[in-house]
C-alpha positions as CSV (number, residue, x, y, z in Angstrom):
1,M,24.2,-4.9,-2.1
2,R,21.6,-5.6,0.5
3,S,22.9,-5.8,4.1
4,A,21.9,-8.5,6.5
5,P,18.8,-7.5,8.6
6,I,19.4,-5.9,12.0
7,V,18.1,-8.5,14.5
8,L,16.0,-7.6,17.5
9,F,14.1,-10.3,19.2
10,L,10.7,-10.5,20.9
11,L,10.3,-13.4,23.3
12,A,6.7,-12.9,24.3
13,A,5.1,-12.8,20.9
14,C,5.7,-16.3,19.7
15,S,3.4,-18.8,18.1
16,G,2.1,-21.6,20.2
17,D,4.3,-24.3,18.5
18,S,7.7,-22.6,19.1
19,D,9.6,-20.7,21.7
20,A,12.2,-19.5,19.3
21,P,12.6,-15.7,19.3
22,R,11.5,-13.9,16.1
23,P,13.2,-10.8,14.5
24,L,11.3,-7.5,14.8
25,I,13.6,-5.3,12.7
26,F,13.9,-6.0,9.0
27,G,15.3,-4.1,6.0
28,T,19.0,-3.0,5.9
29,D,21.5,-1.5,8.3
30,E,21.0,1.8,6.5
31,R,17.2,1.6,6.5
32,P,15.9,-0.6,9.3
33,A,12.1,-1.1,9.5
34,D,10.2,-2.1,12.7
35,L,7.6,-4.8,12.4
36,K,4.6,-4.1,14.7
37,V,3.0,-7.2,16.1
38,P,0.3,-8.1,18.6
39,M,1.6,-8.4,22.2
40,T,0.6,-12.1,22.2
41,L,-0.1,-14.0,19.0
42,T,-3.3,-16.0,18.8
43,E,-2.2,-19.7,18.6
44,G,-2.7,-21.2,15.2
45,K,-3.7,-17.9,13.6
46,E,-2.2,-16.5,10.5
47,Y,-2.2,-12.7,10.3
48,P,-2.5,-10.3,7.3
49,L,0.6,-8.3,6.6
50,V,0.0,-4.6,6.0
51,V,2.9,-2.7,4.4
52,V,2.6,1.1,4.7
53,L,4.4,3.4,2.3
54,H,4.8,7.0,3.1
55,G,4.5,10.1,0.9
56,Y,7.4,12.2,-0.3
57,G,9.0,13.9,2.7
58,A,7.1,11.9,5.3
59,T,8.1,8.9,7.3
60,G,6.7,5.4,7.8
61,F,5.8,6.3,11.4
62,V,3.9,9.4,10.4
63,Q,2.1,7.6,7.5
64,S,1.0,4.7,9.6
65,S,-0.3,7.1,12.2
66,Y,-2.2,9.1,9.5
67,F,-3.8,6.0,8.0
68,G,-4.5,4.5,11.5
69,T,-2.8,1.3,10.6
70,A,-0.4,1.7,13.6
71,M,-3.2,0.5,15.9
72,L,-3.9,-2.8,14.0
73,P,-1.4,-5.0,15.9
74,A,-2.8,-3.9,19.3
75,M,-6.3,-4.9,18.0
76,D,-4.9,-8.4,17.0
77,K,-5.9,-7.5,13.4
78,A,-2.6,-7.6,11.4
79,L,1.2,-7.4,11.4
80,V,2.2,-3.9,10.2
81,I,5.5,-2.6,8.8
82,A,6.1,1.0,7.7
83,P,9.6,1.3,6.2
84,D,11.3,4.6,5.2
85,G,12.5,5.6,1.8
86,T,15.9,7.1,0.9
87,V,16.8,10.6,1.9
88,D,17.4,12.9,-1.1
89,G,19.6,16.0,-1.4
90,S,16.9,18.2,0.2
91,G,16.7,16.0,3.2
92,K,13.3,14.4,2.2
93,Q,12.6,10.7,2.1
94,F,11.3,9.3,-1.2
95,W,10.5,6.1,-3.0
96,N,11.9,5.3,-6.4
97,A,8.5,4.5,-7.9
98,D,8.8,5.6,-11.5
99,A,10.1,8.4,-13.8
100,E,7.5,10.8,-12.5
101,C,7.8,10.4,-8.8
102,C,10.0,10.9,-6.8
103,D,13.7,10.3,-7.3
104,F,14.4,13.9,-8.2
105,G,18.1,13.6,-7.4
106,G,18.8,10.5,-9.5
107,K,19.9,8.3,-6.7
108,N,18.1,5.3,-8.2
109,P,17.7,3.1,-5.1
110,D,16.4,-0.4,-5.6
111,D,13.2,0.1,-3.6
112,V,11.4,-2.9,-5.2
113,G,14.2,-5.1,-3.9
114,Y,14.2,-3.4,-0.5
115,I,10.5,-3.6,0.1
116,G,10.2,-7.0,-1.5
117,N,12.9,-8.5,0.7
118,I,11.2,-7.1,3.8
119,I,7.9,-8.8,2.8
120,D,9.7,-12.1,2.0
121,E,11.6,-12.1,5.3
122,V,8.5,-11.2,7.4
123,I,6.6,-14.1,5.8
124,A,9.5,-16.4,6.5
125,E,9.7,-15.5,10.2
126,W,6.1,-14.7,11.3
127,P,2.7,-16.4,10.9
128,V,1.6,-14.4,7.9
129,D,-1.4,-15.3,5.8
130,K,0.2,-15.5,2.4
131,K,-3.1,-14.7,0.8
132,A,-3.4,-11.5,2.7
133,V,-0.3,-9.4,2.0
134,Y,-1.5,-5.8,1.5
135,V,0.3,-2.5,0.5
136,I,-1.2,0.9,1.3
137,G,0.6,4.0,0.3
138,H,0.0,7.8,0.0
139,S,1.2,10.0,-2.8
140,N,4.7,8.9,-3.6
141,G,3.9,5.8,-1.5
142,G,0.9,5.3,-3.7
143,F,3.0,5.4,-6.8
144,M,5.3,2.9,-5.1
145,S,2.5,0.6,-4.3
146,Y,1.6,0.4,-8.0
147,R,5.2,-0.4,-8.8
148,M,5.3,-3.2,-6.2
149,A,2.1,-4.7,-7.7
150,C,3.8,-4.6,-11.1
151,E,7.0,-6.3,-10.0
152,R,6.0,-8.4,-6.9
153,A,2.5,-9.7,-7.9
154,D,3.8,-13.1,-6.8
155,V,3.4,-12.1,-3.1
156,I,1.1,-9.0,-3.0
157,S,-2.6,-9.7,-2.7
158,A,-3.9,-6.2,-2.9
159,I,-2.8,-2.6,-3.0
160,A,-4.6,0.6,-1.8
161,P,-2.9,3.7,-3.2
162,L,-4.2,7.1,-2.1
163,A,-3.3,10.0,-4.4
164,G,-0.8,7.9,-6.3
165,L,-0.8,6.9,-10.0
166,A,0.2,3.9,-12.0
167,A,3.2,4.1,-14.2
168,S,2.6,6.3,-17.3
169,D,4.8,3.9,-19.4
170,V,2.6,0.8,-19.4
171,T,5.5,-1.3,-20.9
172,K,7.3,-1.1,-17.6
173,C,4.5,-3.0,-15.8
174,N,4.2,-6.7,-16.4
175,P,2.6,-8.3,-13.3
176,S,3.0,-12.1,-13.1
177,R,-0.6,-12.5,-12.0
178,P,-3.6,-10.3,-11.2
179,V,-3.5,-8.0,-8.1
180,N,-6.5,-6.5,-6.4
181,V,-6.4,-2.7,-6.7
182,L,-8.3,-0.1,-4.6
183,H,-7.5,3.4,-6.0
184,M,-8.5,6.3,-3.6
185,H,-8.2,9.9,-4.8
186,G,-9.5,13.3,-3.9
187,T,-11.1,15.0,-7.0
188,M,-9.7,18.4,-5.9
189,D,-6.2,17.1,-5.3
190,P,-3.8,19.9,-6.4
191,T,-0.6,17.9,-6.0
192,V,-1.4,14.7,-7.8
193,P,-4.5,15.8,-9.8
194,Y,-7.4,13.4,-10.2
195,G,-7.6,14.0,-13.9
196,P,-4.8,13.4,-16.6
197,T,-1.9,15.9,-16.1
198,T,1.6,16.6,-17.1
199,V,2.5,17.8,-13.5
200,V,3.0,14.3,-12.0
201,G,2.5,11.5,-14.5
202,N,-0.3,11.8,-17.1
203,L,-2.7,9.0,-16.3
204,G,-4.8,10.5,-13.5
205,A,-7.1,8.3,-11.4
206,L,-9.2,7.0,-14.2
207,G,-6.2,6.2,-16.4
208,S,-4.6,4.3,-13.5
209,V,-7.8,2.2,-13.0
210,R,-8.1,1.5,-16.7
211,Q,-4.5,0.4,-16.9
212,W,-5.0,-2.1,-14.1
213,A,-8.3,-3.3,-15.6
214,T,-6.2,-4.2,-18.6
215,H,-3.5,-5.9,-16.6
216,N,-6.0,-7.9,-14.7
217,G,-8.2,-8.9,-17.6
218,C,-11.2,-6.9,-16.7
219,Q,-13.6,-5.0,-18.9
220,V,-13.2,-1.3,-19.3
221,S,-16.6,-0.4,-18.0
222,R,-17.3,0.5,-14.4
223,T,-20.4,0.2,-12.2
224,A,-21.4,2.6,-9.4
225,A,-21.2,0.8,-6.1
226,G,-22.6,3.2,-3.6
227,E,-21.3,6.1,-1.5
228,I,-19.3,6.2,1.8
229,D,-18.3,9.0,4.2
230,L,-14.5,9.1,4.5
231,E,-13.7,12.8,4.8
232,T,-14.5,14.6,8.0
233,N,-14.6,18.1,6.6
234,I,-17.0,17.3,3.8
235,A,-20.6,16.8,4.7
236,G,-22.3,13.6,3.9
237,P,-21.0,10.5,2.0
238,E,-18.7,12.3,-0.4
239,T,-16.8,9.2,-1.7
240,K,-18.3,7.5,-4.7
241,K,-17.3,3.9,-5.2
242,Y,-17.0,2.3,-8.7
243,T,-16.2,-1.3,-9.4
244,T,-14.7,-2.4,-12.7
245,D,-16.8,-4.9,-14.5
246,G,-15.7,-8.4,-15.5
247,C,-12.6,-8.8,-13.3
248,P,-11.3,-12.2,-12.4
249,A,-11.1,-13.6,-8.9
250,G,-8.0,-12.0,-7.2
251,G,-8.0,-9.1,-9.7
252,A,-10.7,-6.7,-8.7
253,V,-10.1,-3.0,-9.6
254,E,-12.1,-0.4,-7.7
255,L,-12.1,3.4,-7.6
256,W,-13.1,5.5,-4.6
257,A,-13.5,9.0,-5.8
258,M,-13.5,11.4,-2.9
259,E,-15.6,14.3,-4.2
260,G,-14.2,17.6,-3.1
261,A,-11.2,16.2,-1.2
262,G,-7.7,17.3,-1.6
263,H,-4.3,15.7,-1.4
264,I,-4.3,15.0,2.3
265,P,-7.9,14.1,3.3
266,I,-8.9,14.5,6.9
267,F,-10.3,11.0,7.4
268,S,-13.4,10.1,9.3
269,S,-13.4,7.2,11.8
270,G,-14.9,5.0,9.0
271,F,-11.8,5.2,6.8
272,L,-9.7,2.4,8.3
273,P,-12.5,0.0,8.9
274,A,-13.7,0.5,5.2
275,V,-10.2,-0.1,3.8
276,L,-9.6,-3.2,6.1
277,Q,-12.9,-4.7,5.0
278,W,-12.0,-4.1,1.4
279,F,-8.7,-5.9,2.0
280,T,-10.4,-8.7,3.8
281,D,-12.9,-9.1,0.9
282,H,-10.0,-9.2,-1.6
283,R,-7.6,-11.8,-0.3
284,R,-5.6,-13.7,-2.9
285,S,-7.9,-16.2,-4.5
């Protein structure tokens, strides 16, 4: 059973129409999650909510630092929350995303409920733009972002998984409405391979994109949409962008194939602005 949120209040960051304190810690007693907000909220402004999901063995803090999302509140760009998964028998934190990744000990935590409740409560307490609720995750967190899109399409506008795959069992994913999907993947990833594999899941990047093209009512075909430099250690614009054809409003499916990149890319300064712009361009219709 879910515990009541731990309550910590911030008096300074209030909207202009209320002096009531707002909670800054969400989640459960066992797994509290800190919401990061601008020091002073812009009066009348609704903010995007960015949920950051860490990879297996990482933490929300580390993952948000890696993506660069930790700096967004100070830039008055978004509210950011980066919860932690459950600790397994080897002392590593994980998300219960699907059969392939990464509940290796069979603890079966309800992470959809945990993350979903956090989103619902933040929306209820803070000035969130309900058409701009985004989930970005790496590896196991990428797998979990796909599961959240399957089960909480009612609130999630877009997901941006890096090196995470959609569920291999398509019958387990029945989104209530289209969700914008940006799949990012290094083509030389040895941990979660770009191509179909039996190591972790079996869809690969292209299979994940095709699955969500079907969910969203898109065509199967894709169109090249240019190149972008996202990886510092690879010369030139190594990332090839592909948009899926015929997608409905609010259900875009895009692939960013990072040619030559591995499982943990060393991002250029252009990574975060590119992802943020993609999110901004793909608000809930």
